[in-house]
N, C-alpha and C positions, 0 to 999 in steps of 0.2 A: 166786727161783732165774729165770737167763735160759736160755733154751730155747736148745738147742746142735744140735739135729738134731730132725727130722719124728717120730722115735720116743722122745723126751723128753717125757713127759705131767706136767705139773706139777697140784697140787690146783687152781688157779685155771681151769685148762686144762678139769679135770671140771666145772667150776663154769659156765665158759661154755657147754660142750659141751650139758648139761643144760636152759641156759635155752635155746638154739637148739631142742633139740626140743618144750620147752613150747611156745615160739611156734609150731614147726611144727605140733604137736597142734591148738592154738588156732584156726590158719589152715584147717586143715582141718576141724575141726567147724563154724567159723562158716561156710565155704563149701559145707557138705554138703548143705544145700537147695536151693541153686542148681543143684545136680548130680542133683538129683530124688531125693537119699537120704532116706527117711522116718524110719528109726530111728537115732537119734544115740548110743544107748547105749554101743555101743563106743569110737565119738570122744570121748564125754565121760569115759570110764574113762581112756582115754589121757591126755587132758588131766589130768585129775584124779593120776594116776601120775608125769606128769613136772614137775607142779606140786609136788608131796610130794617127789618126788627134790630140786628146786632149793631146798627148804626146809632138807631135812634136810643137805645139802650144806653151803648157808650157816653153819648152827647150828654145823656139824663142821670150820668152818675152823680153819686151824693155828693153835696157842695156848690153843684151849678143850678142854675135858677132856668128851667126849661118846662116849655109846653110841648107835650109830647104831638097836639095836634098840628103846631105849627110845623115842628120839624117835620111831619110826615106830610104836610103840605109842601114846603119847602123841598124837600127830598124828591117829590112827585112833579116838579116842574123841569 
């Protein structure tokens, strides 16, 4: 599907956005010690959430039959 306006969202746009968020979360966590952050639990949780979302979205690409709830449950085991 070709984007016709900035309001048109494709599935691949969602995957790319999630990948950007995961990259941003990793950068924040990796630079935390340089900023004097001692407890990185929240930042690590953000990274794990973003990476799981990317994995789920990739597995749910069009053409595949996927239950996102089942993917979430499998990823948490």
